[in-house]
C-alpha positions in Angstrom: 0.1 0.3 -0.3 1.5 3.4 -0.8 2.8 5.5 1.9 4.9 8.3 2.9 8.8 7.3 2.4 11.6 7.4 4.7 12.3 10.9 3.9 9.2 12.3 4.6 8.0 12.9 1.1 5.1 11.0 -0.4 6.0 8.3 -2.7 5.7 9.0 -6.3 2.6 7.4 -8.5 3.6 5.9 -11.8 3.1 7.7 -15.0 1.5 6.4 -18.7 2.2 2.9 -19.1 3.6 2.1 -15.6 6.5 3.7 -15.9 7.5 5.1 -12.1 8.2 9.1 -12.1 11.3 10.5 -9.9 14.9 8.7 -9.4 13.4 5.4 -8.3 12.9 4.2 -11.6 12.2 0.5 -11.6 11.7 -0.2 -8.2 9.4 0.4 -5.3 10.2 -0.3 -2.0 7.5 -0.8 0.5 7.6 -0.5 4.2 5.1 -3.1 6.2 4.9 -2.7 10.2 3.8 -5.8 12.3 0.6 -5.1 13.7 0.5 -4.2 17.5 -2.2 -4.0 19.1 -2.0 -2.3 23.3 -4.8 -4.0 25.1 -6.1 -1.0 27.0 -9.5 -1.2 28.7 -12.4 0.9 26.6 -14.4 3.4 28.4 -17.0 1.3 28.4 -15.3 -1.5 30.4 -13.5 1.2 32.9 -17.2 2.2 34.0 -18.3 -1.1 33.6 -15.4 -2.1 36.2 -15.9 1.1 38.4 -19.5 0.4 38.7 -19.0 -3.3 39.8 -17.0 -2.0 42.7 -19.8 1.1 43.8 -22.2 -1.7 43.5 -20.0 -3.9 46.0 -19.8 -1.2 48.4 -23.6 -0.1 48.3 -26.0 -0.4 45.6 -26.8 3.2 44.0 -30.3 4.3 44.8 -32.6 5.5 47.5 -30.6 5.2 50.2 -27.8 6.9 48.9 -24.2 7.2 50.1 -25.4 8.0 53.9 -24.4 4.3 55.4 -20.7 4.7 53.7 -20.3 7.4 55.9 -20.5 5.4 59.3 -19.3 2.2 57.5 -16.1 0.0 58.5 -13.2 -0.4 56.5 -12.8 3.2 55.3 -9.9 5.8 57.2 -11.3 9.3 57.6 -9.2 11.9 55.8 -11.1 15.1 57.8 -11.7 15.7 61.5 -15.9 16.2 60.6 -15.6 12.5 59.0 -16.9 14.0 55.5 -14.3 13.0 53.8 -13.5 9.4 53.5 -11.0 6.8 51.7 -10.7 3.3 50.7 -7.9 1.7 49.3 -8.9 -0.6 46.3 -5.2 -1.5 45.2 -2.2 -0.8 46.9 0.3 1.3 45.0 3.8 0.2 43.9 5.2 1.4 47.2 7.1 4.9 46.0 7.0 7.9 47.9 3.7 10.3 48.1 3.3 13.4 46.4 5.4 16.1 48.7 4.0 19.6 48.7 4.5 22.0 45.4 5.1 19.0 43.4 3.0 18.1 40.4 0.8 14.6 39.9 -1.5 13.1 37.3 -4.5 10.8 38.2 -7.1 9.1 36.5 -10.6 9.9 37.7 -14.4 8.2 37.8 -17.1 10.1 39.7 -20.4 9.2 40.4 -23.9 10.5 42.5 -25.8 8.7 44.9 -28.0 7.6 41.9 -24.9 6.0 40.1 -25.3 8.9 37.4 -21.4 9.4 36.2 -20.1 13.0 36.8 -16.7 12.8 36.4 -14.5 11.0 33.9 -11.0 12.3 33.1 -8.2 9.8 31.6 -5.5 11.9 33.1 -6.0 15.1 35.3 -2.6 17.0 36.3 -2.7 19.1 39.0 -0.3 21.0 41.6 -2.1 19.6 45.2 -3.1 22.8 47.5 -3.3 24.9 44.2 -7.2 25.2 44.5 -7.3 23.7 40.9 -9.4 20.8 41.5 -12.2 19.9 44.2 -11.0 19.7 48.0 -11.7 15.8 47.9 -8.9 15.8 45.4 -6.5 18.5 46.8 -6.7 16.3 50.2 -7.1 12.9 49.2 -4.5 12.4 46.4 -1.5 13.6 49.0 -2.2 10.3 50.8 -2.1 7.9 47.7 1.0 6.3 46.0 2.0 6.0 42.9 0.0 2.8 41.0 -2.5 3.4 43.6 -6.5 3.1 43.4 -8.4 4.2 46.0 -12.3 5.3 46.4 -12.6 8.9 48.1 -15.9 9.4 49.7 -17.0 13.4 49.7 -20.1 15.2 51.1 -20.8 18.0 49.5 -18.4 20.8 51.3 -15.1 18.6 49.6 -17.2 18.2 46.4 -19.0 21.1 44.4 -20.3 23.1 47.6 -24.1 24.3 48.0 -24.4 25.5 44.7 -23.4 22.0 43.1 -22.4 22.0 39.6 -25.1 22.8 36.5 -26.4 20.7 35.0 -24.8 17.2 36.6 -24.2 17.7 40.5 -27.3 19.0 42.4 -27.0 21.3 45.2 -25.5 19.8 48.5 -24.6 16.3 46.9 -22.1 13.9 48.2 -19.8 12.1 45.8 -18.0 9.3 45.3 -14.6 9.2 43.0 -12.4 6.5 42.4 -9.1 7.8 41.8 -5.8 6.4 40.2 -2.4 7.7 40.7 -0.6 7.6 37.5 2.3 10.1 38.2 4.2 12.2 40.5 6.7 14.9 39.6 8.1 18.1 40.4 5.9 20.7 39.9 6.9 23.9 37.3 9.1 26.8 38.7 7.0 29.9 37.4 10.4 31.7 38.0 11.8 29.9 35.1 9.2 30.3 32.8 9.2 32.5 29.7 6.6 35.9 30.0 4.0 34.5 27.7 3.8 31.1 30.1 3.8 33.1 33.3 0.9 35.4 31.6 -1.4 32.4 31.0 -0.5 30.8 34.5 -1.4 33.9 36.2 -4.6 34.4 34.1 -5.5 30.9 34.7 -5.1 30.9 38.6 -7.0 34.3 38.9 -9.5 32.9 36.8 -9.9 29.5 39.0 -10.0 32.3 41.9 -12.8 33.9 40.1 -14.6 30.8 40.4 -14.3 30.1 44.0 -15.1 34.4 44.3 -18.4 33.7 42.9 -19.3 30.4 44.9 -18.6 32.3 48.1 -15.6 30.3 49.0 -13.5 33.7 49.4 -10.7 31.7 51.3 -10.2 29.3 48.5 -10.7 32.7 46.0 -7.8 34.3 48.4 -5.1 31.3 47.9 -5.9 31.4 44.2 -4.9 35.2 43.5 -1.8 34.9 45.7 -0.6 31.7 43.3 -1.4 33.8 40.1 0.9 36.6 42.1 3.5 34.2 42.3 3.2 33.3 38.9 3.6 36.7 38.0 5.8 38.6 40.3 9.9 38.2 40.5 12.3 37.6 37.7 11.5 35.2 35.0 13.9 32.9 32.6 13.8 35.8 29.9 13.3 39.4 30.0 9.9 40.7 28.7 8.9 42.7 26.2 7.3 46.0 26.3 4.0 44.7 25.7 4.7 42.0 28.0 5.6 43.9 30.6 2.5 46.1 30.6 0.2 42.8 30.7 2.1 41.5 33.5 1.8 44.6 35.6 -1.9 45.0 34.7 -2.5 41.5 35.3 -1.0 42.0 39.2 -2.9 45.3 39.7 -6.1 42.9 39.0 -5.2 40.2 41.5 -4.2 42.7 43.9 -7.8 44.3 44.0 -9.5 40.6 43.8 -7.2 40.0 46.9 -8.4 43.3 48.4 -12.4 42.4 48.0 -11.8 38.8 49.1 -10.1 39.8 52.3 -12.8 42.1 52.8 -15.6 39.1 52.4 -13.2 37.3 55.0 -13.9 40.5 57.2 -10.0 41.5 57.2 -10.0 45.4 56.5 -6.1 45.9 57.0 -5.5 43.1 55.0 -7.5 44.4 52.3 -6.0 48.0 52.3 -2.8 46.5 52.5 -3.5 45.0 49.3 -5.2 48.3 47.4 -2.1 50.2 48.5 0.0 47.1 46.6 -2.0 48.0 43.8 -1.8 51.6 43.8 1.9 51.1 43.9 2.4 49.6 40.6 -0.1 51.8 38.9 -1.2 54.8 40.8 -4.3 55.7 39.1 -6.3 52.3 39.6 -9.8 53.5 39.8 -11.3 50.2 41.6 -7.9 50.7 44.2 -8.6 54.1 44.8 -12.4 53.9 45.6 -11.8 50.9 47.8 -8.8 52.7 49.6 -10.9 55.2 50.2 -13.6 53.4 51.8 -11.2 51.9 54.1 -9.6 55.4 55.4 -13.1 56.4 55.8 -13.9 53.3 57.8 -10.7 54.0 60.1 -11.8 57.4 60.5 -8.9 58.8 58.6 -11.4 61.6 56.7 -9.2 64.0 55.4 -6.9 61.5 53.4 -10.3 59.4 52.3 -11.6 62.5 50.7 -8.3 63.1 48.9 -8.3 59.5 47.5 -11.8 59.7 46.8 -12.0 63.1 44.8 -8.6 61.4 43.1 -11.0 58.3 42.3 -13.8 60.4 40.8 -11.6 62.7 38.6 -10.1 59.6 36.8 -12.9 57.2 36.7 -14.5 57.3 32.9 -17.6 56.0 34.4 -18.4 59.2 35.3 -18.8 60.5 31.7 -20.1 57.5 29.6 -22.6 55.8 32.8 -24.9 58.3 32.9 -26.5 57.2 29.4 -26.2 53.6 30.6 -29.7 51.2 30.9 -30.4 50.6 34.8 -30.3 46.9 34.3 -27.0 46.5 32.7 -24.3 44.8 34.0 -21.4 47.3 35.3 -17.5 46.5 35.3 -17.5 45.6 39.0 -20.4 43.0 38.3 -20.1 39.8 39.7 -19.7 37.0 37.6 -22.6 35.0 36.5 -23.8 32.4 38.0 -26.5 30.2 39.7 -28.2 32.3 43.0 -27.4 35.5 41.8 -30.9 37.1 40.5 -33.0 36.5 37.5 -31.7 34.5 35.0 -28.3 34.4 36.5 -27.7 38.0 36.5 -26.5 39.7 39.6 -28.3 42.7 40.7 -27.1 45.8 39.0 -24.0 47.9 41.9 -25.0 51.6 41.8 -22.4 53.4 39.5 -19.2 54.1 40.6 -19.3 57.8 40.6 -22.5 57.2 42.7 -20.8 55.2 45.0 -18.0 57.6 45.1 -20.6 60.7 45.7 -22.3 58.9 48.0 -18.8 58.3 50.6 -17.9 62.1 50.0 -21.7 63.3 50.8 -21.2 61.0 54.1 -17.7 62.6 55.0 -19.0 65.8 54.7 -21.9 65.2 56.9 -19.5 63.7 59.3 -17.3 66.8 59.6 -20.2 69.1 59.6 -21.0 70.1 63.1 -24.7 69.5 63.4 -27.3 72.6 63.4 -28.7 73.8 66.7 -32.3 73.4 67.4 -33.2 77.0 69.0 -36.4 78.6 68.8 -37.6 80.1 65.2 -40.5 82.3 64.6 -43.9 81.0 63.4 -44.3 80.7 59.2 -47.0 83.0 58.2 -49.5 82.2 55.7 -50.9 78.8 53.9 -48.3 76.0 54.4 -46.6 75.2 50.5 -48.2 71.5 49.8 -46.3 68.5 50.5 -43.4 67.4 48.2 -43.6 63.8 47.2 -42.2 61.5 49.7 -42.9 63.9 53.0 -43.7 62.9 56.1 -47.7 63.1 56.9 -48.6 65.4 59.8 -48.3 63.2 63.5 -51.5 62.6 65.1 -53.1 65.8 67.3 -51.6 68.3 64.4 -53.7 69.8 61.7 -52.8 69.4 58.3 -52.4 73.2 58.0 -50.3 73.6 61.2 -46.5 75.4 60.6 -44.0 72.6 61.7 -41.7 73.8 64.2 -38.5 74.5 62.2 -36.8 72.1 59.5 -34.0 72.6 61.6 -35.0 70.7 64.2 -35.7 67.5 61.9 -31.8 68.1 61.0 -31.0 68.2 64.4 -32.7 64.9 65.9 -31.5 63.2 62.9 -28.4 61.0 64.1 -25.4 61.5 62.2 -24.3 59.4 59.6 -21.7 56.7 60.0 -19.5 55.2 57.4 -20.7 53.1 55.3 -18.6 49.5 55.5 -16.2 49.5 52.1 -18.1 47.7 49.1 -16.5 44.5 48.1 -17.1 44.4 44.3 -16.7 41.2 42.2 -13.8 40.0 41.3 -12.1 40.9 37.8 
C-alpha cells in the first residue's frame, strides 16, 4: 500500500505505461510494520469495572451514600468525617506526593443515583493550588503511585452547596475513584518565559474568580496569591514592552481581587494593604482608589479618604460614559454570572462607581459638619406650601395646616451618618 517514504516525501505514482516517476525508476520499496495491539480497557469497560466496585460497597439508589459515612473499612481524612478514603488497590511503594509536586491522576466520579459526573483519563494538577475539588486536593497526597482508592466526599469537599449545573445537584455527596498515575516536580514559574507566566497567572486568577462567585473566599484568596507568585519575580527571559505592561495589569487585577476577598473575610487591614500594593504599581487605578478611600473612611481618616475619593472621581471614565447606560445593564464591577445571583443568573446591578464615590464624599461631609442648633424659630405666616412627594405625613394631634416647628429641628434630631462599610465588588 503506498505511503510516506522514509525521507518524509510521498511516494511517487507511476506514470503512463506503468513507468514510475522520479529517481527510483524500476524499483518500489514498501515498508510494512507488524500489527501491534496495545490492550487498553475501553471507556465502557472502565465504567463497568467502576460500577461493579461501587455496587460491592453500596447499591446506588434511594439510600444513597449515607450509610458509607458510618461504614467500616474507611479511613477519615478530616475531623468532621465528611471526607473518607478506602484503598481499592495498593500502590507500587513509591513516595507520596510532596507539597509543590505535580500529579497526574485518572478520575471517575458518581452521584448517589449512580450517574457518572466525572471521567478524566489524565487530570494534572498541583495539590494545594485550588484547581480541583477538595476531595482530590486532600485525598491524592495520601496516595502512592499506582494506587487506586475511593474517596467519599460530602458536599463541602465536592462542589459545595450550589453544586455544578447541570449534573451535580446542590449539596450532593460524590464518590470518586482515583488512580495515581505519576508524581513529578511542579513547574517553577520563575523559569517560565513571560508568555507562559501570563497564561499561568490568568488561569489561577480565573480559578479564584470561580471560587469567589461561589462564596468560597478563602479558596479565592489562595488562588489570587498563587497567581501573583506566577506573575512576580525575575523571569527566565526579560519581557518585552507589551508583556511587561500585561504583567503589571495582571498584578493589579490580582491585588484588587485579593482586597475584595479579604473584605469578604472581614480583614480590613489586609484589604487596605492589597489596595496600596496595587496603587504602587498603578497609582491611577480607579478600583483600588475607591476601595482604599472607603477603608480609610472606615478607620476615621477622613481627610485622607476625601483626597483619595476625589482623585478616583477625577480618573473614573464611568462618570462620563455611564450616565446613558440602561439601569439593568451589568457594570464593570458586576459579579460573575452564576446560580443564585438573580433572575436568569444575572446579579443585581450595583450602583455606578461615580454614584458610590459621591455617596462616600457626602457621608464624609456630614460627619465633619457640626449638627445645626435646634433653637426657637419664628412661626411661619400664611398657608403652608403643598407637601412634596415623599414628605412625612403630619403626626396625630396636629392639623395638616399647622406650621412645623422648623426644619432645623428635623436635622438636629437625625443621627450623624456613620461610615458605610467598604463595598466588596466582584472579582475581575
